[in-house]
C-alpha positions in Angstrom: 97.5 30.1 257.8 99.8 31.6 255.2 99.2 35.0 253.6 98.1 33.5 250.2 95.5 31.3 251.9 94.3 34.3 253.9 94.0 36.4 250.8 92.0 33.7 249.0 89.7 33.4 252.0 89.2 37.2 252.1 88.4 37.2 248.4 85.8 34.5 248.8 84.1 36.4 251.6 84.1 39.6 249.5 82.7 37.6 246.6 80.0 36.2 248.8 79.1 39.7 250.0 78.8 40.9 246.5 76.6 37.9 245.6 74.3 38.8 248.5 73.9 42.3 247.1 72.9 40.8 243.7 70.0 38.8 245.1 66.6 39.5 243.5 65.2 40.9 246.7 68.0 43.5 246.6 67.2 44.4 242.9 69.3 41.7 241.2 68.1 39.4 238.5 65.4 36.8 239.3 66.8 33.3 240.0 63.8 31.6 238.5 62.3 33.0 235.3 60.2 30.2 234.0 56.6 29.7 235.1 56.2 27.0 237.7 53.1 24.8 237.6 50.4 25.6 240.2 50.3 23.4 243.2 48.4 21.3 244.2 47.2 19.9 240.9 44.1 17.6 240.9 43.2 15.3 238.0 39.6 14.6 236.8 39.4 11.4 238.9 40.2 13.2 242.2 37.7 16.1 241.3 35.0 13.5 240.5 35.5 11.7 243.7 35.2 14.9 245.8 32.1 15.9 243.8 30.5 12.5 244.4 30.9 12.9 248.2 29.6 16.5 248.1 26.6 15.4 246.1 25.8 12.6 248.5 25.3 15.1 251.4 27.3 12.8 253.7 30.5 14.7 254.0 31.5 13.8 257.6 30.2 10.2 257.6 29.3 7.4 255.3 31.3 5.1 253.1 33.7 7.7 251.7 34.7 8.7 255.2 35.1 5.1 256.2 37.3 4.4 253.1 39.4 7.5 253.9 39.9 6.4 257.5 40.9 3.0 256.3 43.4 4.3 253.8 44.9 6.7 256.3 45.2 4.0 259.0 46.8 1.6 256.5 49.5 4.2 255.8 50.1 4.6 259.6 50.0 0.9 260.3 46.7 1.1 262.3 44.3 -0.5 259.8 43.1 -2.9 262.5 41.0 0.0 263.9 38.8 0.0 260.8 38.8 -3.5 259.6 35.7 -5.5 260.7 36.6 -8.9 262.2 34.1 -11.7 262.7 
């Protein structure tokens, strides 16, 4: 490695060290200054669906649980466990 290349590498390392000192956790400026949306976000349809299950009093069983199991199993490729066959 020639001396000019070594000097450039040393400057990069020094610059990286200076950047580390300027992190927000070390008193530097914040990287994100805008307000981020809260997560998770639920729409009215999702909230209504949950409220319907809670009002039914059948939280751990019943049609909503069966539908949830079926949807989950379809995503994982195991829908045959919940599909009724004649």
